[in-house]
N, C-alpha and C positions, 0 to 999 in steps of 0.2 A: 594496427593504432591508430588511433583516430585519426583522419584527414583537418588539413586545420584549413581550411575557404570553404565557402559556399558559395554557390551563385551570387549574384550582384539582383538579379531580380528577388530572389528570395530572402535574400537579407533586405531588401525596399519592404516589401509585403510583410515581416515580420514587424519591423518598426513602425508601419502604419498601426498594425494590430494592436501595440503598445500604446503608442499614441491615442488610439482613440479608445483606450478601457479606465482613461484619466475620471472618468463621467462620474457622477455619483451613484451608486447600486440604488439608490431609492428612486429618483426621478428617469424613468422613461424617456430615450431621445426622441420616440416621438408624440406629438400634440396628442394622440389619444387618450381616453381616461383610462387610467390605471382598471386591469381587468379584477374580474373577482377572484380570490386567491383562494377563496374556500378555507376561509381559517389558518394557510398559513402565513409561517412571518418568519423573521431572521435578528440574532440581536448576535453580539460580537464580547466573546471576552477570553485572558489571556490571551491573544493572536488566535483563540479560535470562532471559527463562525459556527453560530448555532443556526441550523433550519430544519424547521417543523413541515412536513410535507404529509398529505392527507388525502382521501378520494381515491379514484378511478384511478388506472396505471397514467391515463391520457392527463389528468388535472394535477396528479404526483409530480410527471416532468410538466408539465406549463409551470406548475410553482416551483419546480428546480431551474430551470429554464430562465424565469425570469427575476427571480429572486436572485440567484446568483451571475448574471448577465456579465457583468464584467470581469469577477474573476475568471468566469468561462473563456472568455477573450486573451485574459493576461495567457493564463494555465494553455488555453490552445496555441500561442505563440512560441511561448516556452516548449511543448511537446513539438512540434513541426519543426522547429529548428532545430531539436536536437535528433527526433528521429532521422530526419532527413540528414543530416551531417554524419550520424553511425554508418547508416545504412548504404547513403550514396543514391539514394532513391529520393528522386521529387516526389512532394506531398501527396501528386497524381497519383502515386503509384497506391499510396494508402488509404485516398479514395477508391479506390477500384477494388484493392480488398477486403473495405467493408462492404462494399454496395456485390460483389460477386461472392466471396470466402463467408463470410459474417450473416448478412442479412439472410439469406435464402434459409439460416439455422435459428436466426432467434425466434422463438415461439410468441404469438399472438399478442400476450402481457406487457411486454418487455419491447416489442416495437411500439404497440403504441404509447408507452411512457418514453422512448428515446424522441417517437415521433412529437410528444409534448415538450421535450426539453428544447427541440428546435422552434415549436409553435411560440415558448414562451421565452426565447431569445427575440423572435423577430417582435413578437409585442411589444417585446423592452427597447428596440429599436436598434437591434446588431443588425449590421449587414456584413455579406462576405463570410459567414457562416453558415451551410446548410447541412443536412439530414446524415450525407455521407461523412462529412465534417466530423461531428456528433459521434456516427458508428466507429469510426475512425481512432476520435477518441479514446471511447470505450475499448479499443481494442490493441494501446498504443502500449501494453505489458506483451500480449502477443506477438506482433506482428514482427517485428525486427529479432526477435531469439528466439523464434521457433517454424513460423509459418516460413519467414522468408530464407531460413538456410534450407530447409522442408523442400522450398521450388527451386532452389539455386540447384540441391543434389538432383530434382529431375530436368530440369531446363540445361545438366552439367556445364553450368559456368558460378563463378563467382564473382561477385562487384567489390565486396570486401575479402583482408585477409583472414577475417576472422570473424564469428558473431557468435560467441560462447556465451551459453544463457549466464547472467549474473546470478551473483547474490542480493536478495534483499529481506534482511529482517533479523532480527534475535529474538528467541522468545520462551516460555515455560509455561507449563502445567503441571499444578503439585496437588494432590490429595491424600488423606488418609493419616499417616503418621508424619506425616513430613510435614503439615501445614499448622498455623498456633489454634487453628480452632475443629482441625481433623474434615474441612470440607474444601473443597475445590477452590485455588488459586489461580490467577493466570496472569501473562503481560508479555508486552509485546514492544518492540520498536522497528520502525519506520527505517530502512535503509535506501537510499535513492543516491541519483545527481541530482544535487545541488538546486539547478536550474528547475527540475521537472519537483523538488521534492519539497522542496519548501513552501508548495500548494496545499502537501496533504494536510490543510489546515479546516475540514469543515466539517462537523459535528450533525451528522443527520439522524434526526427521531423522523420514523415513519409510521406512518400509522395506515395500513395498505388497505384496501378494499379487503383482500383474499389474504389469510396467511396470519402470521403474527405479526405483531409491533416490533420495531427495531430501533436502535440505537446501533448508530456503529461513527466511524471517523472516514473521511475520504475525500475523493477529488473530485474539483469543481468539475460537472460534464457527465461522470461514470456512474454509473445505475450499479455499480457495486461498489464494495468496501475501494477494491483495487491492491491496499494493503490488507486485508481482512481479518479488523480487529472490531467483533461485535458482539450481542446481547442479543438476543430475543423473548419477548413473554411465555415462550415455554420453557424458560430457563436451561436455553442452550447460551455456551459462549463459545466463541469460534476466533481462532486466531492461525496463522502460520508461516514459516519460512523456505523461499523457493527451493528448490533443489537444484545447486550451481552446478553448468557443465552441463546440462540437461541438452538432448536432443531429442529427437519426435515429433511427428505433429499429422493432425488428419484432418484434410482440408472439408472435410465430410461431418465430421462433428460438431458438438454445441459448443460454441465458443464458450474459452474460461470465467469469463465477465457475465456471463448468461447463467450456467451452474452455478456460480459460487455468489450472486446474489438471490440464488432459489432454493439456493441451501437454507441461506440463513435467514429467510422468509417462511420456510415451509417446514425447519425440522425441529420435531419433539424431543429426538432421541439419535445418539450417536448414530444408530441404523439406517435413522433416516436419512443426516448426513451422510454417510457414506453411498448410499442407495442413488441418492438425487447425484452427487459428483460423478458416480461413474456412467450415468446414466447419457451417452451420446458424448463420452469422453475425448475429445479433441488434441489431448496432449499439449494444451497450450499453456503457459505459465504455471507449470509443472511445480507442484509443492508438497512438504510435510504441513499435513492439518495438525493445530492441536485441539480439542475438543475437551467442553468439560459442561457435562450433563448434572446442571447442580441438583435439580432435582431429587437422583438415586447417588450424587456423591461418586460419580464415575469418569475418571479422564481417559483418554485414546490418541494416537498416533494415526492418521491417515498418510500412508506415505505412497501419493497416485502419479506413477509414472504415465506414458501411453498403454504398452503392453501390461505391465508388471503395476499392481497393488498391492500393500499389504496394509494391516488394520493392526498396531497390537491397543490394550485397552485394562484398565487394572483402578480399583478403590483402596489403593493402599501404593501408591508409586508419586514418580513424576514423566513429564517426558519435556525434553528439550530441545530447541531450534536454532541453527545458524550456519544454515544452509547445504550439511553434512547429509547427502542420504545413508538409510543401514542397511537394507536388504540386499543382498550380496547379489543375489540375480540382477536387480532393478542398475547397480552400479557397471555391472559390467556390461548388460544388453544397453541400457538407455542411457550411460552419461562417460564424460572421461575423466571423471573427479577420480583423486589418489584420495584414499583413505588414512594411507602410513605417509602423509609430508606433515611428517609436525610444525613445517613452517608456512604452512597456509591459513589463513584468515579461518575459514572453515573450521578447521580441527582446531586451531587454538581457542576458539572459542567455545567450542562443544568442549573441550578441557577445562576452561573456566567454569563451564554450567556445572559440570561435575564436581569440580570444586566448590563452589558454593550450595550447591545443594546439598552437598554431605557435612558442612559445616555448619550451615542453619538449620539443618533437620528439627521436625519438629516447633520452630522458630517463621517458618516464611509466610508470609501477610503482604499485604498492599505496601504496608511501608518499608518494607524489606525490599520486595519488587521494583521500587522507585530508585533502591539503592541499587539493585542486581543492574539497572538498565544502563545504571548512569556511570559502570565498573570502567576503570581506565586500568588493567592489570592487566600484560600480555603474560598469558602463562607461556608463550613459548619464550623469552627472555628472560620472565621471573622479577620484570622491574613493572614500576607502577610510568604512568605517563600514555596518554592516549596516541591510538596509532591504528592501521586496517586490523590488528588482530583481538582488540580491546572490543568489548560488548557496546560498548560507544561508540560505533566506528567513530574514526576519522582520517580515511583516507586523504584528504585533504594535506595532512601533515607528514604521508608515510615517504619516506624514499626509496621504498619500493614499488609502492601501486601494490592490486591486486591482479598480476598477469593471467590468473586463472581464469577475471572475468574480463579480460584484454583492456583494463584500467591501469594506464601509465602511474609512475610517480606524481603524485602530489596531486590528482584529481582530484575535484572537489565532487565527493559522493562522500556517502555515510551517513551516520542515523541522524531522520529529521523530526520525529516526533515520539513519543511513549505513550503509554497506554497500562492499565491495569485494573481488576476491578477481582473482590472475591465472592463469594455468594450471595453475601448480604445485600452485596449491590446490585449485583444481576437480578436477586427478587424486585429490589425496590429498581430497575431500571434504571441505573446508574453507571458510573466509570469514573474513574480521574486518569486525566491528560496532559500533558506537557506536548505544547508547540513548539518547535527547535529540538536542537540536540537535547537528549535525555540528562546530561551535565548540567544544562541551562549554559554554555559558554555561547557568544557570538561569534557568526563565520562573517565577517567583513568583506565585500568587494572587492573597493579599491587597493586596500594591503594586499589581496592573496593577487590578483590580476599586478600588481609591479612586482611580487617577488616572483611569481609565474606567469610572463606574457605569453606563453604557449598555447594559454587557453583564454586568449582573449574575442577568441573567435563567439566565446559564448556573451559576448554583451549586443543586444543593450538588453536580454531576458534574463540574465546572470541579476538577482537582488540579496542587498544584505537578508540574511538570518540571524536575526535577534535574536537572546534567551529571554525564557519567559518561566513566569512560575507553575506549579501543579494545578490545576483546579478538579473540580470534579463536575459533573452534567447529568442530567436524569431527563428522563422522558416528561413531553408535556411541561419542561420550562419555560419561565418566559424570564423577558429580560432583568427584571426582578427578583429572581427567583432567591429560593432561600436557602440555594446550597455556597456556600463561599470554599475561597481559594485553600486549596488545602498542602499544610506541607508536610514533608516524610519527616520520621522518627530520627532523633538522633541515633542514627545506629550506622555502623561501618562494615562494608563488607571487605572485608580485608581475606588474604590467603590464609 
């Protein structure tokens, strides 16, 4: 279970970081003239912050750090508090991991981009964050639940009672007879602890010097999407859900955040994606990747552990994800997952996905995908009502929590955004996105902590997460773009 206190010095640092973040994003805190951003810009709509980045790796990184400086500060404070609380390790441990484990295995173009983020932060007047903080931020999904358990096993020690790899996300990809137009449709919702997850509201439009144009959602300060929903100009659509209760890590491998970004930037086919993700695989943030090659109407599932991987692909079918592994060898050798427990979030959501795919075969499109991601049907109990087993996850209302992820009852975790696209959208470099819960409901901190004071340790970094409308975004979009907010069709995703 999670400890309920932090060192006073850590709390003080985090409070100061939050106070520092109130400055307006557009004005650097130094008196220096604003730098040349090479045409980069940002705007906000429907609680998404759209950021256009272009140029060399260092230029893109600098633009990222400069334009998102306040968001990076606030997100960094949330990640520090969450990571140190969950692991019992101080932030210096995460900085050391960044320097000694990740940095030696990051190729030059992404080193330059990360250095650019740090330089952009400094140009904006940010103090108290340096290069190793930025690298640690990029690795925050890998360090606590992948590297640290491996390290403690090597050192024959355990700071925490358990560090189970948690589940993140619900997703599907379908094509052929399953979709309305016979072409791929893809959809995904990010699941994360709310104090970090509410920061997954960045829309990155990236025009790199090398590789393909990318449109992806993401987290401020990370070079990859992190929750891994994105499309590229080669017609690839990419997403994933994590493999729950996974164990395995190779400290001599390439960080997952590097491979995931590279695969999104350089893949023109399913084979390309698989090759890049396997090259130097470190086992970090182990996922079931759902892929669509929209130019060839093919979809695939790459289940990627450390030692075991498997690829399924089809031009007439679907793949779903809710943090369950499928390959028996991988389940046996690299997880403690129980595929026969119908009460678990992973298996109940898997069952619900299969129900929806069967019920709506031949009709699936982005409008239905929006309905699916907002679904509140618990396939284990057969009842309507949000909880940890529904596709729109609401762990914060569950008296069970998710013990397989070490999530206690009523912990503030669950779905924090949603995205979907069909092949026509991918061809136009666009997708639909909703910030906050896929169902649109609010999460309000004051009544939540009043009802559950055991989680007051998250103050002051836990913030309200308000409901927002769906909106459509595309590459090269500007503040007054021609893309209007999109509403789902009046369809009901009922059992």
